[in-house]
Backbone bond lengths (Angstrom), bond angles and torsions (degrees), N, CA, C in turn:
res aa  C-N    CA-C-N  psi(-1)  N-CA   C-N-CA  omega(-1)  CA-C   N-CA-C  phi
1 X - - - 1.445 - - 1.525 109.40 -
2 X 1.324 117.28 128.75 1.461 121.48 -179.30 1.514 112.04 -83.37
3 X 1.311 115.09 176.28 1.460 121.47 177.52 1.522 108.84 -72.86
4 X 1.330 117.50 127.48 1.469 118.86 -179.78 1.522 110.60 -68.13
5 X 1.322 115.54 150.86 1.463 119.03 177.19 1.527 109.05 -70.24
6 X 1.328 116.57 152.28 1.465 119.31 -178.79 1.528 111.33 -59.99
7 X 1.298 115.35 144.76 1.455 121.02 178.31 1.525 111.60 -78.14
8 X 1.343 116.79 -31.55 1.462 120.80 -177.47 1.524 110.41 -122.57
9 X 1.335 114.97 162.47 1.460 121.70 176.37 1.513 109.72 -102.05
10 X 1.308 116.43 -136.08 1.472 120.23 -176.40 1.525 111.96 -74.53
11 X 1.331 115.85 157.46 1.457 122.44 176.95 1.527 108.11 -74.89
12 X 1.325 118.17 123.80 1.460 122.54 -175.91 1.516 112.67 -89.80
13 X 1.339 116.90 -50.16 1.457 119.18 178.98 1.525 110.61 -156.80
14 X 1.336 113.72 161.52 1.454 122.43 174.67 1.517 106.13 -120.41
15 X 1.330 117.24 131.66 1.465 121.39 -177.31 1.517 110.29 -101.34
16 X 1.328 114.71 136.26 1.460 121.25 173.75 1.519 107.21 -130.55
17 X 1.329 116.19 124.87 1.465 119.38 176.48 1.512 108.56 -88.72
18 X 1.326 116.23 138.59 1.462 122.13 -175.59 1.529 110.13 -134.21
19 X 1.324 115.22 163.73 1.467 120.72 176.34 1.525 112.27 -83.43
20 X 1.336 116.94 -32.30 1.461 121.90 -173.47 1.522 109.38 -132.29
21 X 1.320 116.14 96.45 1.458 122.01 -176.95 1.525 111.54 -59.08
22 X 1.319 117.76 -46.56 1.469 120.91 -175.94 1.524 111.72 -62.83
23 X 1.313 117.05 -44.55 1.475 121.73 -179.90 1.529 110.41 -63.41
24 X 1.321 116.56 -41.67 1.460 120.93 -178.63 1.527 111.17 -69.33
25 X 1.321 117.26 -45.09 1.473 120.20 178.18 1.529 109.64 -60.38
26 X 1.331 117.60 -42.56 1.463 121.18 179.21 1.535 111.00 -59.77
27 X 1.335 117.33 -40.46 1.466 120.95 178.65 1.523 110.70 -61.62
28 X 1.321 116.81 -53.18 1.465 119.39 -177.40 1.530 111.91 -65.78
29 X 1.314 117.10 -34.33 1.468 121.26 179.57 1.530 111.23 -76.49
30 X 1.328 117.44 -53.59 1.458 121.66 -170.43 1.528 113.98 -83.21
31 X 1.316 117.77 -31.30 1.464 120.64 -179.39 1.526 110.98 -91.65
32 X 1.334 116.79 -49.79 1.464 119.74 -174.59 1.527 114.14 -95.27
33 X 1.326 117.90 -15.51 1.458 120.36 175.60 1.515 116.01 85.73
34 X 1.342 118.10 18.12 1.458 119.52 175.24 1.524 109.62 -71.41
35 X 1.311 116.26 158.15 1.458 122.73 179.61 1.521 109.43 -108.39
36 X 1.313 115.70 129.67 1.462 119.40 175.25 1.526 107.93 -76.08
37 X 1.340 116.56 124.55 1.469 120.09 -176.67 1.521 113.15 -97.14
38 X 1.330 116.81 -30.19 1.465 119.27 178.51 1.514 110.15 -171.90
39 X 1.336 115.27 163.72 1.472 123.02 174.31 1.510 108.21 -132.82
40 X 1.329 113.57 145.18 1.461 119.47 175.08 1.528 108.81 -143.49
41 X 1.306 115.38 165.57 1.461 122.46 167.20 1.516 104.84 -117.49
42 X 1.327 116.94 123.72 1.465 120.93 -177.19 1.527 110.28 -71.89
43 X 1.322 117.00 164.78 1.464 120.19 177.78 1.530 113.76 -56.47
44 X 1.324 118.30 -28.91 1.474 120.01 179.16 1.521 112.77 -88.32
45 X 1.349 117.27 -5.56 1.454 120.97 176.28 1.515 116.48 105.93
46 X 1.325 117.93 5.96 1.470 120.36 175.81 1.519 109.71 -68.57
47 X 1.338 116.13 134.93 1.462 120.91 171.78 1.521 106.30 -89.84
48 X 1.329 116.82 127.63 1.464 120.86 -173.70 1.529 109.88 -131.30
49 X 1.328 115.22 131.82 1.463 122.02 172.26 1.524 107.72 -120.89
50 X 1.319 115.56 138.50 1.462 121.37 176.96 1.521 108.33 -107.91
51 X 1.341 115.61 133.33 1.458 122.38 -178.94 1.520 108.80 -124.81
52 X 1.326 114.97 148.66 1.459 119.68 -177.05 1.526 110.15 -135.28
53 X 1.331 114.45 143.23 1.456 121.78 174.48 1.523 107.73 -91.42
54 X 1.306 116.57 138.41 1.455 120.76 176.58 1.524 109.54 -56.08
55 X 1.319 117.13 132.86 1.454 121.40 177.90 1.516 114.79 84.08
56 X 1.328 118.01 5.23 1.465 121.53 -179.77 1.517 109.89 -126.32
57 X 1.313 116.17 144.73 1.463 119.61 175.95 1.524 112.17 -89.97
58 X 1.326 117.34 -20.29 1.459 121.67 -177.87 1.524 110.00 -75.23
59 X 1.330 115.59 134.33 1.453 120.29 179.01 1.528 110.66 -106.14
60 X 1.320 114.22 156.38 1.457 121.79 171.45 1.521 106.35 -101.25
61 X 1.327 116.45 120.24 1.462 122.10 178.52 1.524 107.22 -98.94
62 X 1.321 116.10 113.99 1.458 121.93 -179.06 1.526 107.15 -104.72
63 X 1.325 116.63 122.92 1.457 121.82 -172.14 1.523 111.42 -124.35
64 X 1.311 115.27 132.60 1.471 121.44 173.09 1.525 107.11 -114.77
65 X 1.321 115.28 121.83 1.469 120.42 178.98 1.522 108.29 -141.07
66 X 1.308 115.79 93.03 1.473 122.18 -174.16 1.532 112.90 -57.97
67 X 1.329 117.24 -32.36 1.462 120.67 -176.94 1.532 112.87 -64.19
68 X 1.329 117.68 -19.12 1.470 120.64 178.83 1.516 112.96 -83.60
69 X 1.327 116.97 -4.18 1.461 120.04 -179.14 1.511 111.92 92.88
70 X 1.313 115.24 179.82 1.454 122.42 -177.29 1.524 110.92 -72.35
71 X 1.322 115.90 137.70 1.462 121.95 175.99 1.525 108.02 -81.87
72 X 1.324 115.82 126.87 1.457 122.17 173.70 1.526 106.11 -128.22
73 X 1.328 116.17 110.96 1.460 121.06 -176.89 1.530 108.77 -92.15
74 X 1.323 117.34 115.73 1.471 119.21 177.59 1.526 110.51 -65.42
75 X 1.314 118.14 148.53 1.464 120.37 177.94 1.525 110.53 -58.96
76 X 1.317 115.14 142.33 1.463 122.50 172.83 1.532 113.57 61.58
77 X 1.331 117.82 26.08 1.461 120.16 178.93 1.524 111.24 -79.27
78 X 1.314 116.11 -48.51 1.460 121.08 -175.44 1.521 107.70 -153.22
79 X 1.327 116.16 151.08 1.463 118.65 170.55 1.518 109.62 -146.06
80 X 1.319 114.55 157.36 1.451 121.83 173.56 1.520 106.82 -104.40
81 X 1.319 117.29 141.29 1.461 121.68 178.57 1.523 108.93 -116.13
82 X 1.331 115.64 129.96 1.452 122.29 179.47 1.518 109.12 -123.93
83 X 1.316 116.54 140.77 1.457 121.48 174.45 1.528 109.17 -79.98
84 X 1.308 116.08 138.97 1.460 122.63 170.72 1.532 106.46 -124.82
85 X 1.303 116.61 153.04 1.467 119.36 -175.93 1.524 112.93 -80.45
86 X 1.333 117.77 -35.06 1.460 120.79 -175.17 1.525 108.44 -142.86
87 X 1.328 116.67 116.75 1.461 119.97 -175.86 1.522 111.91 -67.68
88 X 1.336 117.61 -39.99 1.462 118.74 -179.36 1.529 111.12 -60.40
89 X 1.322 116.98 -46.12 1.476 119.90 178.80 1.519 110.91 -65.60
90 X 1.323 116.99 -37.04 1.464 120.72 179.05 1.524 110.53 -64.08
91 X 1.322 116.98 -45.99 1.469 120.64 179.72 1.525 111.24 -63.79
92 X 1.320 116.66 -38.03 1.467 120.21 177.68 1.526 110.77 -63.83
93 X 1.313 116.46 -43.49 1.477 120.39 178.69 1.524 111.13 -64.68
94 X 1.321 117.24 -40.67 1.466 120.45 177.49 1.522 110.76 -61.82
95 X 1.316 117.08 -42.08 1.473 120.45 176.75 1.531 110.35 -60.45
96 X 1.345 116.19 -45.52 1.467 120.73 179.43 1.529 111.80 -59.57
97 X 1.337 116.54 -32.00 1.464 122.20 -179.36 1.532 112.41 -92.02
98 X 1.325 117.05 3.90 1.471 123.27 -179.27 1.529 112.62 59.55
99 X 1.327 115.60 38.39 1.467 121.37 175.90 1.521 107.34 -102.62
100 X 1.345 117.63 112.57 1.466 119.15 -177.66 1.524 112.86 -72.68
101 X 1.320 115.19 142.21 1.463 121.88 171.64 1.522 105.72 -85.13
102 X 1.328 116.59 124.57 1.466 120.95 -175.84 1.519 113.28 -91.55
103 X 1.344 117.00 -18.26 1.460 121.01 178.49 1.527 107.94 -159.61
104 X 1.342 115.77 136.07 1.450 119.99 177.27 1.518 112.02 95.71
105 X 1.298 116.60 -171.26 1.453 127.27 8.18 1.535 112.12 -73.83
106 X 1.313 114.25 146.72 1.456 122.39 179.83 1.521 108.04 -121.84
107 X 1.330 115.41 131.91 1.460 120.33 -179.02 1.514 110.70 -99.38
108 X 1.327 115.08 138.79 1.464 122.35 170.55 1.530 106.06 -119.15
109 X 1.310 116.53 -176.70 1.461 120.04 178.59 1.521 112.31 -60.06
110 X 1.315 117.18 -36.96 1.458 120.06 -172.93 1.526 115.38 -115.44
111 X 1.331 117.71 -7.99 1.464 118.73 -175.96 1.528 111.91 -151.42
112 X 1.319 113.51 170.76 1.460 122.64 172.26 1.521 105.13 -128.10
113 X 1.339 117.32 133.36 1.458 118.34 -179.93 1.518 110.77 -135.15
114 X 1.333 113.97 153.97 1.456 121.86 178.34 1.524 107.75 -147.08
115 X 1.324 115.70 159.73 1.460 120.83 -179.64 1.522 110.56 -120.10
116 X 1.339 114.47 145.24 1.460 122.80 169.74 1.523 106.60 -132.35
117 X 1.320 116.68 165.98 1.460 120.40 177.30 1.521 109.82 -108.49
118 X 1.324 115.05 134.69 1.460 121.74 172.91 1.531 107.66 -86.14
119 X 1.326 117.60 166.00 1.462 118.60 173.40 1.529 109.80 -53.07
120 X 1.290 116.31 151.26 1.470 124.74 -178.28 1.519 112.16 79.06
121 X 1.348 119.07 -6.95 1.449 121.56 177.32 1.517 115.37 93.78
122 X 1.319 118.23 4.91 1.464 119.16 174.69 1.518 108.83 -67.85
123 X 1.338 116.54 136.37 1.455 121.97 -179.01 1.526 110.42 -85.16
124 X 1.326 115.88 142.58 1.454 122.50 176.47 1.520 107.55 -121.78
125 X 1.331 116.87 124.13 1.462 121.70 176.22 1.520 107.89 -100.98
126 X 1.318 116.18 130.84 1.452 122.51 177.82 1.528 106.96 -111.90
127 X 1.329 116.77 125.77 1.465 121.52 -173.81 1.522 109.41 -124.63
128 X 1.320 115.86 125.60 1.468 121.57 176.21 1.510 109.75 -115.11
129 X 1.321 116.98 141.17 1.474 118.47 174.12 1.521 108.90 -65.27
130 X 1.291 116.05 144.48 1.470 120.58 179.67 1.511 108.47 -96.80
131 X 1.304 115.97 124.82 1.456 120.80 178.02 1.533 108.72 -76.12
132 X 1.313 118.24 159.07 1.468 120.01 179.51 1.530 113.23 -57.56
133 X 1.345 116.81 -27.98 1.464 120.57 -179.82 1.511 112.66 -87.47
134 X 1.333 118.50 5.10 1.477 122.08 -177.31 1.500 110.42 115.45
135 X 1.352 116.39 -148.23 1.449 120.63 -178.28 1.504 108.90 -79.19
Protein backbone atom coordinates (compact mmCIF):
# COMPACT_ATOMS: atom_id res chain seq x y z
CA UNK A 1 0.00 0.00 0.00
CA UNK A 2 1.43 3.39 -1.01
CA UNK A 3 1.31 6.68 0.82
CA UNK A 4 -2.14 8.23 0.47
CA UNK A 5 -2.38 11.61 -1.20
CA UNK A 6 -2.94 14.54 1.16
CA UNK A 7 -6.53 15.26 2.04
CA UNK A 8 -6.01 19.04 2.17
CA UNK A 9 -3.98 21.62 0.29
CA UNK A 10 -2.60 24.91 1.56
CA UNK A 11 -3.82 26.69 4.69
CA UNK A 12 -6.25 29.43 3.57
CA UNK A 13 -7.07 31.31 6.76
CA UNK A 14 -7.07 31.22 10.54
CA UNK A 15 -10.13 32.58 12.37
CA UNK A 16 -10.00 34.50 15.62
CA UNK A 17 -13.16 35.72 17.31
CA UNK A 18 -12.83 39.07 19.05
CA UNK A 19 -14.94 41.49 21.09
CA UNK A 20 -13.93 44.62 19.14
CA UNK A 21 -13.36 44.17 15.42
CA UNK A 22 -12.23 47.76 14.78
CA UNK A 23 -9.66 47.78 17.60
CA UNK A 24 -8.26 44.42 16.52
CA UNK A 25 -8.05 45.32 12.82
CA UNK A 26 -6.30 48.59 13.76
CA UNK A 27 -3.71 46.63 15.80
CA UNK A 28 -2.87 44.20 13.02
CA UNK A 29 -2.89 46.95 10.38
CA UNK A 30 -1.19 49.82 12.24
CA UNK A 31 1.19 47.93 14.54
CA UNK A 32 2.09 44.81 12.55
CA UNK A 33 1.50 46.11 9.02
CA UNK A 34 -1.03 43.57 7.76
CA UNK A 35 -3.30 44.61 4.89
CA UNK A 36 -7.05 44.36 5.15
CA UNK A 37 -8.22 42.51 2.02
CA UNK A 38 -11.99 42.55 2.49
CA UNK A 39 -14.92 42.77 4.92
CA UNK A 40 -18.17 40.90 4.96
CA UNK A 41 -21.16 40.31 7.19
CA UNK A 42 -22.03 36.61 7.34
CA UNK A 43 -25.60 35.35 6.91
CA UNK A 44 -25.88 34.93 10.70
CA UNK A 45 -24.61 38.47 11.33
CA UNK A 46 -20.91 38.01 12.11
CA UNK A 47 -18.77 40.99 11.14
CA UNK A 48 -15.64 39.62 9.46
CA UNK A 49 -12.43 41.29 8.30
CA UNK A 50 -9.71 39.44 6.41
CA UNK A 51 -6.08 40.50 6.87
CA UNK A 52 -3.00 39.39 4.99
CA UNK A 53 0.73 39.50 5.60
CA UNK A 54 2.89 40.59 2.70
CA UNK A 55 4.41 37.54 1.03
CA UNK A 56 1.90 35.07 2.50
CA UNK A 57 -1.21 33.52 1.02
CA UNK A 58 -2.73 32.66 4.41
CA UNK A 59 -5.19 35.20 5.76
CA UNK A 60 -6.20 36.07 9.29
CA UNK A 61 -10.00 36.10 9.61
CA UNK A 62 -11.04 38.37 12.46
CA UNK A 63 -14.67 37.89 13.49
CA UNK A 64 -16.93 39.83 15.84
CA UNK A 65 -20.15 38.07 16.78
CA UNK A 66 -21.81 39.57 19.85
CA UNK A 67 -24.45 36.82 20.05
CA UNK A 68 -21.75 34.29 21.03
CA UNK A 69 -20.92 36.22 24.19
CA UNK A 70 -17.73 37.84 25.39
CA UNK A 71 -14.42 36.47 24.13
CA UNK A 72 -12.09 35.45 26.94
CA UNK A 73 -8.77 34.10 25.68
CA UNK A 74 -7.06 31.82 28.21
CA UNK A 75 -3.32 32.42 28.63
CA UNK A 76 -1.07 30.36 26.38
CA UNK A 77 -3.97 28.93 24.34
CA UNK A 78 -2.84 29.99 20.88
CA UNK A 79 -0.38 32.36 19.27
CA UNK A 80 0.50 33.64 15.84
CA UNK A 81 4.16 33.79 14.83
CA UNK A 82 5.46 36.40 12.40
CA UNK A 83 8.95 36.79 10.98
CA UNK A 84 10.65 40.15 11.44
CA UNK A 85 13.93 41.09 9.79
CA UNK A 86 15.66 42.80 12.73
CA UNK A 87 14.67 42.31 16.36
CA UNK A 88 16.41 45.45 17.65
CA UNK A 89 14.55 47.67 15.16
CA UNK A 90 11.31 45.82 15.87
CA UNK A 91 11.64 46.32 19.63
CA UNK A 92 12.44 50.00 19.12
CA UNK A 93 9.34 50.46 16.96
CA UNK A 94 7.18 48.65 19.52
CA UNK A 95 8.48 50.96 22.24
CA UNK A 96 7.71 53.99 20.04
CA UNK A 97 4.15 52.65 19.60
CA UNK A 98 3.80 51.91 23.35
CA UNK A 99 3.32 48.19 22.72
CA UNK A 100 4.79 46.24 25.65
CA UNK A 101 6.91 43.15 25.08
CA UNK A 102 5.45 40.46 27.34
CA UNK A 103 8.30 37.95 27.03
CA UNK A 104 11.82 38.11 25.61
CA UNK A 105 13.71 38.83 23.58
CA UNK A 106 15.13 35.33 23.81
CA UNK A 107 18.06 34.16 21.71
CA UNK A 108 18.47 30.69 20.24
CA UNK A 109 21.22 29.40 17.97
CA UNK A 110 19.41 30.56 14.85
CA UNK A 111 16.87 33.18 15.92
CA UNK A 112 15.74 35.80 18.40
CA UNK A 113 12.10 35.87 19.47
CA UNK A 114 9.84 38.01 21.60
CA UNK A 115 6.14 38.08 22.44
CA UNK A 116 3.54 40.84 22.49
CA UNK A 117 -0.20 40.67 23.14
CA UNK A 118 -2.82 41.57 20.56
CA UNK A 119 -6.20 42.93 21.64
CA UNK A 120 -8.36 40.26 23.30
CA UNK A 121 -5.21 38.63 24.75
CA UNK A 122 -4.06 36.63 21.74
CA UNK A 123 -0.28 36.20 21.88
CA UNK A 124 1.93 37.29 18.98
CA UNK A 125 5.43 35.83 18.59
CA UNK A 126 7.92 37.87 16.60
CA UNK A 127 10.91 35.91 15.27
CA UNK A 128 14.05 37.36 13.69
CA UNK A 129 16.86 35.36 12.13
CA UNK A 130 20.03 35.62 14.17
CA UNK A 131 23.07 36.77 12.27
CA UNK A 132 26.42 35.11 13.04
CA UNK A 133 27.49 38.31 14.85
CA UNK A 134 24.37 38.29 17.07
CA UNK A 135 21.17 40.28 16.66
